[in-house]
BAFI-3210 file (N, C-alpha, C; in Angstrom, 3 decimals, decimal comma, padded with zeros to 6 digits):
// residues 242
n [1|2|3|4|5|6|7|8|9|10|11|12|13|14|15|16|17|18|19|20|21|22|23|24|25|26|27|28|29|30|31|32|33|34|35|36|37|38|39|40|41|42|43|44|45|46|47|48|49|50|51|52|53|54|55|56|57|58|59|60|61|62|63|64|65|66|67|68|69|70|71|72|73|74|75|76|77|78|79|80|81|82|83|84|85|86|87|88|89|90|91|92|93|94|95|96|97|98|99|100|101|102|103|104|105|106|107|108|109|110|111|112|113|114|115|116|117|118|119|120|121|122|123|124|125|126|127|128|129|130|131|132|133|134|135|136|137|138|139|140|141|142|143|144|145|146|147|148|149|150|151|152|153|154|155|156|157|158|159|160|161|162|163|164|165|166|167|168|169|170|171|172|173|174|175|176|177|178|179|180|181|182|183|184|185|186|187|188|189|190|191|192|193|194|195|196|197|198|199|200|201|202|203|204|205|206|207|208|209|210|211|212|213|214|215|216|217|218|219|220|221|222|223|224|225|226|227|228|229|230|231|232|233|234|235|236|237|238|239|240|241|242]
n.u [-022,387|-025,835|-027,833|-030,680|-030,756|-029,624|-031,591|-033,648|-032,627|-032,403|-035,121|-036,071|-034,733|-035,680|-038,475|-039,808|-038,471|-038,842|-041,685|-042,185|-040,922|-042,581|-045,154|-044,862|-042,733|-043,190|-045,878|-045,983|-044,865|-046,769|-049,013|-048,317|-048,788|-048,381|-046,980|-045,780|-044,197|-041,352|-039,942|-040,745|-039,687|-036,882|-036,732|-037,416|-035,210|-033,227|-034,221|-034,147|-031,401|-030,679|-031,995|-030,722|-028,005|-028,297|-029,181|-026,943|-025,065|-026,042|-025,570|-022,740|-022,238|-023,065|-021,057|-018,835|-019,503|-019,853|-017,457|-016,862|-015,266|-014,201|-013,844|-015,830|-017,983|-017,338|-015,644|-012,893|-010,345|-008,555|-006,071|-006,754|-006,908|-009,499|-010,445|-008,781|-009,538|-012,278|-012,099|-010,684|-012,542|-014,557|-013,267|-013,029|-015,754|-016,466|-014,897|-015,889|-018,542|-018,278|-017,267|-019,346|-021,991|-024,464|-023,994|-023,617|-025,868|-029,357|-031,380|-034,616|-036,203|-034,892|-035,098|-037,873|-038,331|-037,050|-038,631|-041,059|-040,359|-039,975|-042,267|-044,114|-042,660|-042,324|-042,620|-040,583|-038,279|-035,232|-035,288|-034,033|-030,840|-030,271|-031,814|-030,443|-027,917|-028,531|-029,509|-027,197|-025,845|-027,518|-027,050|-024,360|-024,655|-026,368|-024,656|-022,665|-024,043|-026,156|-024,683|-023,207|-025,348|-027,051|-025,436|-023,151|-024,056|-026,571|-025,937|-024,080|-025,774|-027,754|-026,146|-025,450|-027,842|-027,866|-027,759|-025,904|-023,123|-023,593|-026,465|-027,268|-026,350|-027,938|-030,462|-030,307|-030,264|-032,868|-034,159|-033,096|-034,251|-036,979|-036,783|-037,088|-039,775|-041,523|-041,111|-042,613|-043,493|-041,847|-039,668|-038,728|-037,867|-035,822|-034,092|-033,455|-031,962|-029,789|-028,879|-028,050|-025,888|-024,164|-023,751|-022,287|-019,990|-019,051|-018,496|-016,570|-014,473|-014,023|-014,443|-016,428|-015,861|-015,346|-017,883|-019,323|-018,322|-019,089|-021,884|-022,571|-021,715|-023,333|-025,882|-025,543|-025,064|-027,516|-029,209|-028,333|-028,989|-031,745|-032,442|-031,837|-033,781|-036,289|-036,327|-036,587|-038,671|-041,337|-041,576|-044,401|-044,858|-043,044|-043,844|-046,378|-046,019|-044,551]
n.v [-017,421|-017,105|-016,160|-016,531|-014,090|-012,340|-012,330|-011,168|-008,600|-007,628|-007,613|-005,675|-003,401|-003,208|-003,220|-002,770|-000,533|001,706|001,861|002,363|004,869|006,401|006,173|006,458|008,395|010,541|010,828|011,765|014,306|015,457|015,514|017,183|020,180|023,712|024,846|022,636|021,673|022,490|021,037|018,421|018,128|018,212|015,938|014,030|014,075|013,142|010,640|009,326|009,209|007,515|005,109|004,477|004,189|002,051|-000,056|-000,224|-001,032|-003,580|-004,838|-004,734|-006,268|-008,781|-009,274|-009,425|-011,538|-013,747|-013,763|-012,556|-011,345|-007,988|-006,547|-007,416|-006,028|-003,572|-002,055|-001,868|000,170|001,175|002,424|003,447|003,914|004,636|005,667|007,906|009,425|009,917|011,387|013,611|014,694|015,289|017,264|019,315|019,918|020,773|023,090|024,738|024,972|026,285|028,693|029,760|032,110|031,293|029,579|031,144|032,747|033,022|033,883|035,466|034,167|031,689|030,657|030,446|028,513|026,299|025,939|025,255|022,820|021,180|021,202|019,291|018,219|020,174|020,502|019,039|020,315|022,041|024,944|026,650|027,587|025,669|023,525|023,072|022,267|019,779|018,566|018,419|016,514|014,355|014,149|013,330|010,903|009,561|009,524|007,726|005,442|004,727|004,147|001,900|000,156|000,098|000,230|-001,324|-003,637|-004,513|-004,924|-006,977|-008,891|-009,378|-010,399|-012,796|-014,037|-014,706|-012,810|-011,057|-008,729|-006,089|-006,078|-006,437|-004,057|-002,209|-003,023|-002,466|000,278|000,889|-000,121|001,601|003,984|003,384|003,299|005,902|006,464|008,230|010,627|010,735|009,940|011,401|012,110|009,545|008,577|010,403|009,885|007,219|007,508|008,958|006,970|005,097|006,476|006,620|003,914|003,363|004,829|003,317|000,838|001,690|002,663|000,646|000,608|001,845|004,373|006,792|007,197|007,545|010,034|011,718|011,371|012,364|015,057|015,957|015,797|017,590|019,988|020,252|020,476|022,910|024,743|024,392|025,219|027,953|028,602|027,882|029,243|031,821|034,648|034,374|036,155|037,837|038,691|037,194|034,556|034,623|034,901|032,700]
n.w [-067,296|-066,852|-064,050|-061,799|-060,467|-062,305|-064,310|-062,856|-062,281|-064,887|-065,577|-063,820|-064,818|-067,452|-067,347|-064,741|-063,601|-065,470|-065,403|-062,713|-062,486|-064,116|-062,924|-060,076|-059,482|-061,391|-060,880|-058,204|-058,492|-060,176|-058,536|-056,475|-054,600|-055,345|-053,260|-052,105|-054,131|-054,588|-052,556|-053,128|-055,686|-055,194|-053,564|-055,440|-057,201|-055,408|-054,672|-057,133|-057,502|-055,368|-056,079|-058,519|-057,773|-056,025|-057,704|-059,342|-057,484|-056,966|-059,444|-059,496|-057,229|-058,094|-059,941|-058,268|-056,525|-058,242|-059,457|-061,954|-064,966|-064,876|-067,157|-068,855|-067,979|-068,729|-067,159|-067,074|-067,695|-070,633|-072,852|-076,121|-079,703|-080,354|-077,920|-077,572|-079,806|-079,244|-076,834|-077,758|-079,557|-077,699|-076,192|-078,084|-078,562|-075,987|-075,689|-077,751|-076,884|-074,389|-075,230|-076,583|-076,519|-075,589|-073,522|-071,311|-071,100|-072,051|-074,814|-074,888|-076,750|-077,093|-074,510|-074,309|-076,263|-075,142|-072,882|-074,088|-075,301|-073,152|-071,725|-070,723|-068,710|-066,893|-064,092|-063,102|-063,734|-062,903|-060,850|-059,071|-057,559|-055,651|-056,547|-058,945|-058,072|-056,896|-059,179|-060,705|-059,179|-059,690|-062,416|-062,536|-061,215|-063,052|-065,248|-064,413|-063,293|-065,124|-067,380|-066,524|-065,988|-068,313|-070,676|-069,957|-068,266|-069,484|-072,211|-071,928|-070,741|-072,746|-074,732|-073,524|-073,714|-076,316|-078,360|-080,878|-080,663|-081,813|-082,395|-079,709|-078,554|-079,928|-079,077|-076,332|-076,448|-077,191|-074,935|-073,048|-073,921|-073,392|-070,688|-069,980|-069,930|-068,678|-069,949|-072,215|-075,700|-077,500|-075,865|-075,191|-077,679|-078,339|-076,210|-076,700|-079,036|-078,037|-076,321|-078,234|-079,344|-077,094|-076,688|-078,985|-078,406|-076,254|-077,523|-079,301|-077,709|-075,883|-073,167|-070,370|-069,452|-070,915|-071,994|-069,614|-068,755|-070,901|-070,842|-068,260|-068,496|-070,611|-069,413|-067,293|-068,634|-069,989|-067,761|-066,656|-068,693|-068,782|-066,236|-066,464|-068,352|-067,157|-064,763|-065,430|-065,722|-067,856|-070,926|-071,925|-074,579|-076,076|-075,457|-076,497|-079,216|-079,862]
ca.u [-023,646|-026,852|-028,461|-031,980|-030,533|-029,418|-032,894|-034,417|-032,093|-032,802|-036,549|-036,214|-034,251|-036,442|-039,923|-040,251|-037,872|-039,557|-043,066|-042,111|-040,614|-043,752|-046,305|-044,539|-041,969|-043,916|-047,158|-045,796|-044,675|-048,033|-049,986|-047,832|-049,271|-047,303|-046,185|-045,023|-043,421|-039,886|-039,442|-040,990|-038,724|-035,596|-036,866|-037,416|-033,813|-032,485|-034,728|-033,619|-029,997|-030,634|-032,393|-029,701|-026,807|-028,645|-029,166|-025,548|-024,420|-026,476|-024,817|-021,350|-022,230|-023,118|-019,718|-017,915|-019,894|-019,636|-016,085|-016,881|-014,248|-014,708|-013,825|-017,119|-018,911|-016,831|-015,032|-011,426|-009,910|-007,313|-005,887|-006,869|-007,114|-010,880|-010,574|-008,122|-010,379|-013,491|-011,741|-010,341|-013,809|-015,230|-012,575|-013,411|-017,146|-016,495|-014,328|-016,858|-019,712|-017,931|-017,033|-020,602|-022,688|-025,635|-023,600|-023,720|-027,205|-030,297|-032,305|-036,007|-036,704|-034,311|-035,685|-039,245|-038,270|-036,723|-039,809|-042,044|-039,911|-039,996|-043,462|-044,724|-041,802|-042,048|-042,525|-039,346|-037,138|-034,606|-035,661|-033,175|-029,466|-030,317|-032,284|-029,401|-026,878|-029,026|-029,597|-025,829|-025,592|-028,266|-026,370|-023,174|-025,185|-026,822|-023,493|-021,975|-024,917|-026,865|-023,719|-022,946|-026,545|-027,621|-024,407|-022,336|-024,770|-027,598|-025,291|-023,546|-026,902|-028,375|-025,209|-025,555|-029,092|-027,648|-027,651|-024,569|-022,769|-024,271|-027,897|-027,434|-026,176|-029,135|-031,588|-030,175|-030,624|-034,330|-034,503|-032,728|-035,300|-038,179|-036,527|-037,506|-041,185|-042,198|-040,902|-043,489|-042,912|-040,748|-038,522|-038,193|-037,136|-034,572|-033,223|-032,970|-030,900|-028,622|-028,386|-027,301|-024,612|-023,319|-023,359|-021,211|-018,788|-018,593|-017,903|-015,394|-013,390|-013,768|-014,786|-017,546|-015,458|-015,583|-019,328|-019,744|-017,984|-019,946|-023,266|-022,708|-021,584|-024,534|-026,986|-025,257|-025,283|-028,958|-029,785|-028,017|-029,787|-033,143|-032,577|-031,909|-035,045|-037,476|-036,298|-036,811|-040,069|-041,629|-042,001|-045,692|-044,768|-042,336|-044,666|-047,547|-045,635|-043,761]
ca.v [-018,125|-016,266|-016,664|-015,880|-012,695|-011,582|-012,154|-010,245|-007,260|-007,238|-007,316|-004,382|-002,337|-003,097|-003,079|-002,201|000,779|002,763|001,983|003,036|006,286|007,064|006,201|006,944|009,645|011,570|011,015|012,626|015,667|015,941|015,712|018,146|021,557|024,659|025,029|021,402|021,279|022,562|019,930|017,180|018,071|017,802|014,550|013,218|013,945|012,314|009,273|008,760|008,881|006,350|003,922|004,134|003,662|000,741|-001,040|-000,388|-001,840|-004,964|-005,352|-004,950|-007,394|-010,001|-009,473|-009,832|-012,837|-014,803|-013,588|-012,293|-010,366|-006,617|-006,053|-007,735|-004,990|-002,307|-001,277|-001,949|001,195|001,016|003,459|002,968|004,983|005,076|006,503|009,182|010,160|010,354|012,446|014,791|015,263|015,857|018,505|020,330|020,301|021,520|024,424|025,497|025,253|027,271|029,977|030,236|032,981|030,638|028,920|032,090|033,315|032,601|034,896|035,167|033,190|030,384|030,195|030,034|027,253|025,239|025,688|024,527|021,447|020,407|021,640|018,180|017,900|021,461|020,393|018,346|021,118|022,831|026,360|027,424|027,094|024,430|022,507|022,775|021,489|018,401|018,053|018,047|015,230|013,363|014,011|012,496|009,570|008,961|009,268|006,520|004,283|004,306|003,506|000,553|-000,679|-000,065|-000,114|-002,430|-004,846|-005,007|-005,481|-008,272|-009,783|-009,758|-011,291|-014,115|-014,618|-015,163|-011,733|-010,592|-007,482|-004,915|-006,137|-006,231|-002,629|-001,533|-003,368|-001,730|001,674|000,943|-000,318|002,858|004,932|003,023|003,643|007,291|006,450|009,399|011,782|010,657|009,320|012,210|011,962|008,186|008,457|011,165|009,178|006,023|007,961|009,234|005,664|004,516|007,189|006,207|002,533|003,426|005,267|002,153|-000,138|002,283|002,844|-000,603|000,705|002,750|005,606|007,957|007,377|008,110|011,456|012,392|011,311|013,290|016,429|016,266|016,036|018,805|021,119|020,372|020,976|024,334|025,501|024,324|026,085|029,315|028,799|027,764|030,184|033,155|035,065|034,404|037,397|037,596|038,905|036,057|033,362|034,759|034,751|031,484]
ca.w [-067,036|-066,247|-062,836|-061,560|-060,073|-063,539|-064,944|-062,036|-062,504|-066,240|-065,528|-063,151|-065,698|-068,700|-067,150|-063,474|-063,379|-066,202|-064,938|-061,413|-062,705|-064,700|-062,022|-058,734|-059,497|-062,121|-060,201|-057,034|-058,981|-060,724|-057,457|-055,483|-054,681|-055,654|-052,045|-051,856|-055,300|-054,461|-051,735|-053,864|-056,796|-054,629|-053,127|-056,655|-057,620|-054,447|-054,772|-058,376|-057,250|-054,482|-056,835|-059,511|-057,101|-055,461|-058,791|-059,766|-056,449|-057,182|-060,596|-059,083|-056,280|-058,908|-060,523|-057,209|-055,979|-059,238|-059,946|-063,388|-065,379|-064,896|-068,530|-069,466|-067,551|-069,263|-066,090|-067,106|-068,651|-071,369|-073,866|-077,487|-080,662|-080,228|-076,729|-077,848|-080,742|-078,559|-075,893|-078,546|-080,011|-076,536|-075,838|-079,078|-078,292|-074,731|-075,936|-078,557|-076,050|-073,372|-075,889|-077,156|-075,581|-075,009|-072,276|-070,206|-071,012|-073,083|-075,295|-074,545|-077,721|-076,786|-073,258|-074,604|-077,012|-074,189|-072,044|-074,889|-075,575|-071,899|-071,010|-070,002|-067,564|-066,260|-062,637|-062,780|-064,146|-061,830|-060,866|-058,168|-057,447|-054,869|-057,490|-059,927|-057,396|-056,808|-060,544|-061,076|-058,528|-060,456|-063,707|-062,310|-060,918|-064,302|-066,081|-063,953|-063,066|-066,323|-068,283|-066,009|-066,062|-069,653|-071,658|-069,479|-067,856|-070,401|-073,409|-071,489|-070,497|-074,014|-075,418|-072,903|-074,204|-077,674|-079,334|-081,236|-079,984|-082,366|-082,048|-078,274|-078,300|-080,432|-078,196|-075,069|-076,709|-077,116|-073,522|-072,386|-074,260|-072,650|-069,291|-069,790|-070,293|-068,120|-070,822|-073,379|-076,892|-078,031|-074,971|-075,304|-078,948|-078,206|-075,275|-077,381|-079,949|-077,181|-075,890|-079,349|-079,421|-075,967|-076,954|-079,979|-077,686|-075,489|-078,435|-079,931|-076,747|-075,177|-071,747|-070,118|-068,783|-071,776|-072,040|-068,332|-068,754|-071,873|-070,336|-067,138|-068,984|-071,379|-068,485|-066,535|-069,538|-070,183|-066,523|-066,511|-069,658|-068,367|-065,062|-066,986|-069,062|-066,324|-063,646|-065,970|-065,869|-069,271|-071,546|-072,569|-076,016|-076,670|-075,327|-077,345|-080,634|-080,067]
c.u [-024,624|-027,475|-029,848|-031,842|-030,309|-030,744|-033,746|-033,943|-032,480|-034,282|-036,793|-035,845|-035,154|-037,921|-040,268|-039,732|-038,599|-040,998|-043,111|-041,855|-041,838|-044,884|-045,966|-043,867|-042,750|-045,255|-047,040|-045,624|-045,993|-049,036|-049,588|-048,454|-048,089|-046,402|-045,288|-043,992|-041,908|-039,295|-039,617|-039,995|-037,343|-035,627|-036,842|-036,002|-033,060|-032,924|-034,198|-032,155|-029,866|-030,952|-031,289|-028,433|-027,085|-028,601|-027,747|-024,778|-024,794|-025,694|-023,368|-021,236|-022,294|-021,751|-018,741|-018,224|-019,578|-018,276|-016,035|-015,801|-014,844|-014,699|-015,171|-018,211|-018,469|-016,095|-013,526|-010,942|-008,646|-007,281|-005,949|-007,036|-008,522|-011,080|-009,960|-008,977|-011,624|-013,174|-011,348|-011,617|-014,573|-014,600|-012,952|-014,823|-017,227|-015,972|-015,309|-018,066|-019,420|-017,694|-018,321|-021,386|-023,870|-025,293|-023,820|-025,132|-028,075|-031,103|-033,712|-036,565|-036,191|-034,907|-037,114|-039,276|-037,956|-037,915|-040,872|-041,655|-039,951|-041,241|-044,092|-043,932|-041,498|-041,833|-041,234|-038,102|-036,552|-034,940|-034,699|-031,762|-029,422|-030,799|-031,153|-028,273|-027,283|-029,115|-028,219|-025,444|-026,293|-027,601|-025,143|-023,596|-025,604|-025,644|-022,775|-022,911|-025,619|-025,925|-023,400|-024,152|-026,997|-026,577|-023,588|-023,139|-025,716|-027,008|-024,730|-024,684|-027,504|-027,453|-025,276|-026,862|-028,983|-027,559|-026,187|-024,355|-023,566|-025,778|-028,156|-027,312|-027,396|-030,334|-031,506|-030,502|-032,136|-034,799|-034,220|-033,774|-036,576|-038,029|-036,920|-038,960|-041,914|-042,048|-041,803|-042,750|-041,721|-039,495|-037,897|-037,377|-035,805|-033,583|-032,659|-031,841|-029,627|-028,013|-027,591|-025,934|-023,662|-022,888|-022,216|-019,899|-018,195|-017,887|-016,614|-014,200|-013,069|-014,013|-015,871|-017,122|-015,650|-017,073|-019,870|-019,512|-018,905|-021,384|-023,472|-022,652|-022,795|-025,694|-026,777|-025,487|-026,785|-029,622|-029,540|-028,859|-031,264|-033,400|-032,665|-033,266|-036,229|-037,479|-036,571|-038,302|-040,380|-042,059|-043,305|-045,621|-044,110|-043,210|-045,874|-047,242|-044,897|-044,596]
c.v [-017,184|-016,955|-016,021|-014,421|-011,810|-011,307|-011,134|-008,805|-006,756|-006,863|-005,954|-003,247|-002,133|-002,800|-002,295|-000,793|001,877|002,955|002,704|004,527|007,035|007,212|006,863|008,312|010,777|011,867|011,924|014,081|016,262|016,277|016,802|019,526|022,467|024,870|023,816|021,113|021,388|021,394|018,600|017,031|017,628|016,345|013,604|013,008|012,970|010,855|008,589|008,375|007,616|005,069|003,513|003,583|002,281|-000,340|-001,279|-001,231|-003,308|-005,581|-005,647|-006,112|-008,725|-010,304|-009,977|-011,265|-013,971|-014,681|-013,429|-011,276|-008,966|-006,025|-006,316|-006,755|-003,603|-001,455|-001,477|-000,938|000,778|002,039|002,825|004,163|005,526|006,001|007,876|010,040|010,720|011,507|013,732|015,478|015,927|017,191|019,631|020,836|021,156|022,941|025,297|025,898|026,355|028,654|030,582|031,017|032,298|029,861|029,839|032,649|032,753|033,806|034,508|034,091|031,787|029,800|029,701|028,703|026,083|024,912|024,913|023,066|020,569|020,710|020,524|017,809|019,141|021,338|019,707|019,219|021,922|024,314|027,235|026,859|025,783|023,268|022,077|021,959|020,017|017,765|017,657|016,712|014,096|013,111|013,114|011,059|008,865|008,626|007,980|005,307|003,813|003,691|002,085|-000,357|-000,942|-000,406|-001,321|-003,695|-005,372|-005,532|-006,862|-009,288|-010,278|-010,632|-012,697|-014,807|-015,047|-014,077|-011,431|-009,197|-006,291|-004,961|-005,916|-004,752|-001,840|-001,792|-002,599|-000,253|001,854|000,782|000,957|003,929|004,661|003,330|005,063|007,466|007,703|010,642|011,769|010,100|010,087|012,054|010,583|008,008|009,185|010,437|007,908|006,373|008,258|007,927|004,968|005,161|006,731|004,751|002,492|003,868|004,102|001,147|000,393|002,354|001,585|-000,551|001,765|004,158|006,858|008,252|007,958|009,619|012,230|012,474|012,337|014,740|016,856|016,610|017,317|020,050|021,344|020,944|022,460|025,177|025,511|025,170|027,548|029,593|028,840|028,701|031,601|033,440|035,169|035,779|037,149|037,718|037,710|034,823|033,423|034,530|033,472|030,412]
c.w [-066,333|-065,039|-062,696|-061,154|-061,292|-064,235|-064,175|-062,249|-063,891|-066,290|-064,884|-064,103|-066,909|-068,488|-065,877|-063,248|-064,154|-065,746|-063,598|-061,591|-063,212|-063,688|-060,692|-058,793|-060,156|-061,446|-058,991|-057,441|-059,473|-059,627|-056,471|-055,698|-054,991|-054,445|-051,780|-052,939|-055,135|-053,667|-052,452|-055,008|-056,292|-054,174|-054,324|-057,163|-056,713|-054,510|-056,020|-058,212|-056,410|-055,250|-057,806|-058,865|-056,502|-056,529|-059,296|-058,759|-056,597|-058,336|-060,214|-058,101|-057,027|-059,502|-059,471|-056,749|-056,955|-059,937|-061,472|-063,748|-065,496|-066,303|-069,219|-069,054|-068,038|-068,264|-065,971|-068,146|-069,388|-072,496|-075,246|-078,407|-080,585|-079,053|-076,974|-078,781|-080,074|-077,603|-076,614|-079,038|-078,885|-076,141|-076,796|-078,813|-077,031|-074,932|-076,705|-077,710|-075,043|-073,975|-076,440|-076,114|-074,916|-073,748|-071,082|-070,026|-072,123|-073,539|-074,860|-075,469|-077,421|-075,510|-073,492|-075,341|-076,091|-073,306|-072,821|-075,062|-074,328|-071,071|-070,178|-068,747|-066,736|-064,756|-062,193|-063,006|-062,985|-061,969|-060,066|-058,188|-056,668|-055,733|-058,416|-059,309|-057,290|-058,189|-061,053|-060,436|-059,253|-061,807|-063,582|-062,022|-062,198|-065,203|-065,703|-063,979|-064,338|-067,345|-067,829|-066,261|-067,490|-070,712|-071,197|-069,227|-068,932|-071,709|-073,082|-071,361|-071,812|-074,845|-074,840|-073,289|-075,669|-078,734|-079,636|-080,644|-080,505|-082,107|-080,555|-077,919|-078,769|-079,529|-076,881|-075,256|-076,651|-075,671|-072,728|-072,681|-073,485|-071,165|-068,948|-070,241|-069,836|-069,001|-072,047|-074,587|-077,430|-077,182|-075,053|-076,583|-078,871|-077,297|-075,899|-078,344|-079,164|-076,688|-076,977|-079,506|-078,316|-076,111|-077,965|-079,337|-076,901|-076,397|-079,045|-078,976|-075,962|-073,685|-071,581|-069,721|-069,631|-071,871|-070,749|-068,307|-069,689|-071,363|-069,227|-067,606|-069,801|-070,449|-067,687|-067,384|-069,744|-068,938|-066,329|-067,453|-069,267|-067,126|-065,501|-067,626|-068,110|-065,128|-064,110|-066,068|-067,354|-069,761|-072,284|-074,081|-076,705|-076,622|-076,271|-078,814|-080,907|-080,735]
res [m|l|t|p|f|d|h|l|l|a|l|i|l|t|v|l|f|p|i|r|a|r|i|v|m|y|g|r|l|a|r|a|s|e|a|e|l|p|a|v|r|l|a|t|y|r|n|a|m|l|v|q|w|s|l|t|a|v|a|c|a|l|w|i|f|f|r|r|p|w|r|e|l|g|l|v|p|f|v|s|g|g|l|i|g|v|l|f|g|l|a|v|v|a|i|v|t|l|r|h|s|s|w|r|t|l|t|d|e|s|a|a|a|l|r|r|s|t|e|k|l|a|r|m|m|p|r|t|d|r|d|l|t|s|f|f|g|l|s|i|t|a|g|i|c|e|e|v|l|y|r|g|y|m|i|w|y|l|q|r|l|g|l|a|l|i|p|a|a|l|a|t|s|l|i|f|g|f|g|h|l|y|q|g|w|s|g|m|i|k|t|a|v|v|g|g|f|l|a|a|v|y|l|l|t|g|s|l|f|a|g|m|l|i|h|a|l|m|d|m|y|a|g|r|q|l|r|l|a|w|s|r|e|p|s|p|a|v|e|a|t|a]
***
């Protein structure tokens, strides 16, 4: 049974959270001077972590207070063929990635391409080891909290509103994409696709834990590559011909 608290949490996730990120978080970064930017960037990472853990705590508090089954939130692990297959695939991808030279370094061309693709978010990108450490913390936070909130809670919520499982999973992928409004249309579409993939992992494995691991590792890998790209002094020749 849905309660007013459920509707409020859903409203926060679908509307208020993305608008806040776009106006408040992105706005602070945009307004910061070059001298202020490093501190503002770290504060942005930490604030995002605080907000996500707070919302996840609210969702879990609803489960505890109303004595809902944890399986309905995707937080009961169990071994299945789907889980084994997903983890095997993840292991193969991890091995291939770690063996690939681009994990250790980037060519000037690759770094320039990454900078171009994230140019609108340049002020948010990690530049130093300290930035990257905080970004890794944010990646782990997103891996856990966003899976609980968007795959676990929102799929459950939309099903209680009358949607079937698959339509609910698709709808949450769109909501997840909109949650990244600050990244622009291209970023929202890419994020929605990733959300669809993570929703499929959830449905295939029956719990959120594999998706949490995949989500966190994806974000950590992206953060490391972006740190390599944005901390490098651009080569004028490469930037001019890119």
